[in-house]
VMD Tcl script that draws the C-alpha trace (Angstrom):
set ca {
  {67.86 116.73 106.49}
  {70.08 113.88 107.77}
  {69.64 112.06 104.47}
  {70.76 115.14 102.50}
  {73.79 115.62 104.75}
  {74.74 111.96 104.26}
  {74.55 112.28 100.46}
  {76.65 115.46 100.52}
  {79.28 113.83 102.72}
  {79.46 110.80 100.40}
  {80.02 113.02 97.37}
  {82.79 114.90 99.19}
  {84.61 111.66 100.09}
  {84.41 110.40 96.50}
  {85.80 113.69 95.19}
  {88.75 113.60 97.61}
  {89.53 109.99 96.66}
  {89.54 110.85 92.97}
  {91.92 113.78 93.45}
  {94.41 111.81 95.56}
  {97.71 111.01 93.84}
  {100.15 108.12 93.72}
  {102.59 109.87 96.06}
  {102.63 113.05 98.14}
  {105.82 114.67 96.82}
  {106.08 118.36 96.03}
  {108.07 119.31 92.92}
  {111.18 121.35 93.70}
  {112.66 121.63 90.21}
  {110.14 122.41 87.52}
  {111.70 125.49 85.92}
  {114.73 126.11 83.74}
  {116.87 126.23 86.89}
  {117.39 123.58 89.53}
  {116.06 124.25 93.02}
  {118.34 125.11 95.92}
  {119.05 122.35 98.41}
  {121.65 121.79 101.06}
  {121.75 118.01 101.38}
  {120.94 114.95 99.37}
  {117.35 113.84 99.76}
  {116.30 110.24 99.17}
  {112.58 109.92 98.67}
  {110.54 109.87 101.87}
  {107.04 110.22 100.43}
  {103.98 108.78 102.15}
  {101.91 106.44 99.96}
  {98.36 107.41 99.06}
  {95.63 106.35 96.65}
  {97.11 105.85 93.15}
  {95.79 108.07 90.36}
  {96.75 105.45 87.76}
  {99.53 103.20 86.59}
  {103.05 104.25 85.75}
  {104.59 102.38 82.83}
  {108.37 102.20 82.48}
  {109.91 100.76 79.33}
  {113.61 99.91 79.12}
  {113.80 100.36 75.37}
  {115.67 97.88 73.18}
  {117.98 100.42 71.53}
  {121.25 98.54 71.29}
  {124.37 99.54 73.22}
  {123.04 102.53 75.10}
  {120.33 103.69 77.46}
  {116.85 104.98 76.73}
  {114.00 104.60 79.21}
  {110.44 105.68 78.48}
  {108.20 106.61 81.42}
  {104.47 107.19 80.90}
  {102.15 108.39 83.66}
  {98.53 109.51 83.60}
  {99.69 113.01 82.69}
  {103.19 112.99 81.19}
  {105.61 111.21 78.91}
  {109.24 111.28 80.07}
  {112.37 109.97 78.34}
  {115.57 109.28 80.26}
  {118.48 109.20 77.79}
  {118.26 108.61 74.03}
  {120.80 105.85 73.20}
  {123.60 106.21 70.61}
  {123.92 108.03 67.29}
  {124.11 104.80 65.27}
  {121.02 103.44 67.08}
  {118.67 106.28 66.08}
  {116.53 104.04 63.87}
  {115.96 101.70 66.82}
  {114.97 104.62 69.05}
  {112.61 105.95 66.39}
  {110.98 102.52 66.01}
  {110.60 102.06 69.78}
  {108.97 105.47 70.25}
  {106.61 104.80 67.36}
  {105.71 101.38 68.78}
  {104.83 103.06 72.09}
  {102.70 105.68 70.27}
  {104.79 108.52 71.66}
  {103.80 111.98 70.45}
  {104.75 114.84 72.75}
  {107.57 114.21 75.21}
  {107.01 116.38 78.27}
  {110.44 115.90 79.80}
  {113.79 114.55 78.60}
  {116.44 113.76 81.21}
  {119.98 113.25 79.91}
  {122.09 111.60 82.58}
  {125.49 112.56 81.11}
  {126.90 113.62 77.72}
  {128.32 110.33 76.43}
  {127.15 109.47 72.92}
  {125.37 106.27 73.97}
  {123.08 108.35 76.20}
  {122.48 111.53 74.17}
  {122.99 110.23 70.62}
  {119.29 110.12 69.73}
  {118.51 113.76 70.45}
  {118.19 114.49 66.71}
  {115.25 112.07 66.60}
  {113.70 113.44 69.79}
  {113.99 117.13 68.87}
  {113.37 116.66 65.15}
  {110.34 114.38 65.29}
  {108.61 115.14 68.60}
  {107.26 118.11 70.47}
  {109.43 118.45 73.57}
  {108.50 120.37 76.71}
  {111.69 120.49 78.80}
  {115.18 119.01 78.71}
  {117.21 118.41 81.89}
  {120.85 117.40 82.25}
  {123.51 117.08 84.95}
  {124.59 120.73 84.83}
  {128.10 119.92 83.65}
  {129.71 121.68 80.67}
  {130.79 119.55 77.73}
  {132.72 120.00 74.50}
  {130.97 117.00 72.90}
  {129.78 117.85 69.39}
  {126.54 115.96 70.03}
  {125.97 117.94 73.24}
  {126.67 121.29 71.58}
  {124.45 120.37 68.64}
  {121.36 119.47 70.67}
  {121.78 122.52 72.90}
  {121.84 124.72 69.79}
  {118.69 123.05 68.44}
  {116.93 123.42 71.79}
  {117.72 127.12 71.88}
  {116.42 127.57 68.33}
  {113.16 125.84 69.26}
  {112.80 127.74 72.54}
  {112.79 124.55 74.62}
  {113.32 125.01 78.35}
  {116.65 123.74 79.66}
  {117.11 122.75 83.31}
  {119.88 121.21 85.38}
  {119.43 118.62 88.10}
  {121.26 118.27 91.40}
  {120.85 116.27 94.59}
  {117.73 117.29 96.46}
  {115.72 118.33 93.39}
  {112.34 116.69 92.75}
  {110.61 116.53 89.37}
  {106.86 115.99 89.11}
  {106.05 113.40 86.43}
  {102.29 113.82 86.89}
  {99.75 111.30 88.10}
  {101.37 111.33 91.53}
  {104.72 110.06 90.19}
  {107.87 111.93 91.21}
  {111.60 111.73 90.50}
  {113.99 112.43 93.39}
  {117.52 113.40 92.36}
  {120.37 111.95 94.42}
  {123.39 112.88 92.26}
  {125.31 114.99 91.22}
  {125.76 117.33 94.17}
  {125.73 121.10 93.84}
  {129.36 121.24 94.96}
  {130.37 118.83 92.17}
  {128.56 121.00 89.64}
  {130.43 124.05 90.92}
  {133.75 122.23 90.64}
  {132.83 121.24 87.10}
  {132.58 124.86 86.00}
  {136.21 125.57 86.90}
  {138.67 125.94 84.06}
  {140.94 122.92 83.77}
  {138.64 120.65 85.81}
  {139.11 117.03 84.74}
  {135.64 115.69 84.01}
  {134.59 112.11 84.67}
  {131.23 111.94 82.83}
  {130.19 108.51 84.11}
  {130.58 109.67 87.69}
  {128.74 112.91 86.94}
  {125.64 110.96 85.87}
  {122.22 111.94 87.13}
  {121.10 109.32 89.66}
  {117.48 109.49 90.78}
  {114.68 107.50 92.34}
  {111.22 107.31 90.80}
  {108.48 107.12 93.42}
  {104.84 106.11 92.95}
  {103.15 105.29 96.24}
  {104.98 102.28 97.69}
  {106.80 101.56 94.43}
  {110.34 102.83 93.89}
  {112.81 102.42 91.04}
  {116.42 103.64 91.03}
  {117.88 105.12 87.84}
  {121.67 105.22 87.77}
  {123.05 106.39 84.42}
  {126.63 105.14 84.20}
  {127.58 105.99 87.79}
  {130.42 103.83 89.05}
  {131.71 102.62 92.43}
  {133.07 106.05 93.37}
  {129.57 107.57 93.27}
  {128.00 104.49 94.83}
  {130.28 104.89 97.84}
  {129.16 108.52 98.21}
  {125.49 107.56 97.96}
  {125.89 104.83 100.57}
  {127.01 107.54 102.99}
  {124.56 110.28 102.04}
  {121.40 108.44 101.02}
  {121.81 105.25 103.05}
  {118.60 103.26 103.50}
  {116.81 105.80 101.30}
  {118.33 103.92 98.35}
  {115.96 100.98 98.95}
  {114.09 100.34 95.70}
  {111.97 97.61 94.17}
  {113.71 97.91 90.79}
  {117.27 98.83 89.83}
  {118.20 100.10 86.40}
  {121.67 98.57 86.36}
  {124.43 101.19 86.32}
  {126.80 101.35 83.36}
  {125.07 98.64 81.31}
  {125.92 95.94 83.86}
  {129.64 96.73 83.93}
  {131.89 95.43 86.70}
  {132.92 99.07 87.30}
  {129.61 99.54 89.15}
  {127.19 97.61 91.40}
  {129.35 97.51 94.52}
  {128.16 95.08 97.23}
  {127.26 97.62 99.95}
  {125.35 99.75 97.43}
  {123.35 96.75 96.20}
  {122.64 95.63 99.76}
  {121.05 98.99 100.57}
  {119.00 99.06 97.36}
  {118.07 95.38 97.75}
  {116.03 95.24 94.52}
  {113.80 92.34 93.60}
  {114.29 93.19 89.92}
  {117.32 94.42 87.96}
  {117.10 95.60 84.35}
  {120.13 96.04 82.10}
  {120.31 97.97 78.83}
  {123.03 96.84 76.43}
  {123.49 95.74 72.83}
  {123.91 92.28 71.40}
  {127.58 91.44 70.73}
  {128.79 94.71 72.25}
  {132.55 95.31 72.44}
  {132.55 95.70 76.22}
  {131.19 92.29 77.15}
  {128.24 93.88 78.96}
  {126.75 92.70 81.16}
  {129.78 91.33 82.97}
  {129.45 87.91 84.58}
  {130.56 89.17 88.00}
  {127.78 91.76 87.98}
  {125.12 89.19 87.11}
  {126.46 86.99 89.91}
  {125.91 89.85 92.40}
  {122.32 90.31 91.24}
  {121.65 86.59 91.50}
  {123.05 86.63 95.05}
  {120.31 89.14 95.89}
  {117.79 86.70 94.38}
  {116.77 89.51 92.05}
  {115.21 88.64 88.72}
  {117.36 90.09 85.96}
  {116.36 91.09 82.44}
  {118.74 92.28 79.72}
  {117.58 94.12 76.59}
  {120.01 92.26 74.31}
  {118.34 88.99 75.31}
  {114.83 90.07 76.28}
  {114.08 93.01 73.98}
  {112.16 95.93 75.45}
  {111.37 95.37 79.13}
  {108.13 96.83 80.50}
  {107.43 97.52 84.17}
  {104.02 98.72 85.37}
  {102.90 99.77 88.83}
  {99.80 101.26 90.41}
  {101.79 102.35 93.45}
  {101.49 99.01 95.24}
  {103.83 96.38 93.80}
  {104.71 96.01 90.13}
  {104.51 93.72 87.12}
  {107.24 93.06 84.56}
  {107.08 91.69 81.03}
  {109.49 91.42 78.12}
  {109.32 90.79 74.39}
  {111.24 87.54 74.39}
  {113.12 85.09 76.59}
  {113.06 84.68 80.35}
  {114.70 86.35 83.33}
  {118.29 85.40 84.10}
}
mol new
graphics top color blue
foreach p $ca { graphics top sphere $p radius 0.5 }
foreach p [lrange $ca 0 end-1] q [lrange $ca 1 end] { graphics top cylinder $p $q radius 0.2 }
display resetview
């Protein structure tokens, strides 16, 4: 009898270990509407046994942003680069063997972040599309919204406090924009500042964290320093605004304190991205820095305990 009880107990322990995820977050925004929340909520998840690796690719798509996230259960795309970089996006998605895209997150409606939606919606099955909840008169924005509606694709908006489940124990905790900013943005005559309306969120997988920043500038960074504080701490920083000097303020970087910074920008771009003063700040943190224009697609993998980084060419700066 004791032997049988021991065998049964062993089977139960193995089953519980198998079912355990990479983080213990509970999704709060998985429908076409964002969940209600009163305050900003940096990730405070307790680490557990990883269900598998998360792979994050900063795609080499020229002067724009497009980040591919693959977990054990889902494929997620954050931004889609620019209209004139669609061929690069198409090639990168093909190279990564991307079929269905479960979630698309569009940080803000500038062309260099939403310009590849024709490729995404026209050539891939898409589950859900999320944005920052701000209205826009952009022709690209209006066009993809029309195509989404025609295809019956779920549309959701993200605000501070929302949490998206990426599957495999990986979650995405939204830090910006706030609900009050979204409400202000609906008012007639409101002067929009798309960069500073960007979705900012933290990906969490066990002990591993990565901060995604869109094009948020110093104004938003100052707000996040006050509201998120030490919750900003992350292993990896996706550099805001393509490494522009308009972002990456010292106090903000000190709280994040990343060991790795990744920058998405195009070779010979008209803006001089990344700016030398921004790179100097990252070097002062002793953070390894990779730039798509020099390193090609940058790949980060984690099993919830540390991470590995590789690139297609060149070395870290």
